[in-house]
C-alpha positions in Angstrom: 72.6 95.6 80.5 75.9 95.7 82.3 76.7 98.8 84.3 79.9 100.9 84.0 82.2 101.2 86.9 82.7 104.8 86.4 79.8 106.1 88.4 81.1 104.0 91.4 84.4 105.8 91.0 83.0 109.2 90.8 80.7 108.6 93.9 83.4 107.2 95.9 85.7 110.1 95.1 83.4 112.8 95.8 82.6 111.3 99.1 86.0 110.9 100.2 86.7 114.5 99.1 83.7 115.7 101.1 84.8 113.8 104.1 88.3 115.5 103.9 86.7 119.1 103.4 84.4 118.3 106.4 87.4 117.2 108.5 89.0 120.5 107.8 85.9 122.6 108.8 85.5 120.8 112.1 82.3 119.1 111.4 80.8 116.9 114.3 82.7 113.6 114.8 79.7 111.3 114.3 79.0 112.7 110.9 82.5 112.1 109.7 82.7 108.8 111.4 79.6 107.5 109.6 80.5 109.0 106.4 84.0 107.4 106.7 82.4 104.0 107.4 80.2 104.5 104.0 83.2 105.5 102.1 85.1 102.3 103.1 82.3 100.2 102.1 81.9 102.3 98.8 85.6 101.8 98.1 85.3 97.8 98.4 82.3 97.9 96.1 84.2 100.1 93.8 87.1 97.8 93.6 85.0 94.8 93.0 83.0 96.6 90.2 86.3 97.8 88.6 87.9 94.1 88.8 84.9 92.4 87.7 84.2 94.7 84.6 84.1 93.0 81.3 86.6 95.1 79.5 88.7 93.9 76.7 91.4 95.5 74.5 93.5 94.7 71.6 96.4 96.8 73.0 99.5 95.2 74.4 102.7 96.4 76.2 104.5 96.7 73.0 101.8 99.7 72.0 103.1 101.7 74.8 101.2 104.9 75.1 98.7 105.8 72.6 99.6 109.4 72.3 103.3 108.6 71.7 103.9 105.3 69.9 107.3 103.8 70.4 108.7 101.3 67.8 109.7 97.9 69.3 113.5 97.7 69.8 115.9 94.9 70.5 118.4 94.9 73.5 121.6 93.4 72.9 123.4 91.9 75.8 127.2 92.0 75.7 129.3 89.4 77.3 131.3 90.8 80.2 134.4 89.2 81.7 134.4 89.2 85.5 137.7 89.1 87.5 
């Protein structure tokens, strides 16, 4: 069973938000330092999990956004005369 990358995203985000709050509340430096190092490691793991996730879709760039479909259009190029 392959795991989803979403728990890694949630854990990393919550940890980094917690570090920001701890900095604003003047927590001891060693707590903030070690949690920052842990956050950097989790960030690398999160990026790896997201990039190696086996996700496929049948959507293309022609589909644009799902909530506002756009019909494909053709761009006409006019010949311009330069001086």
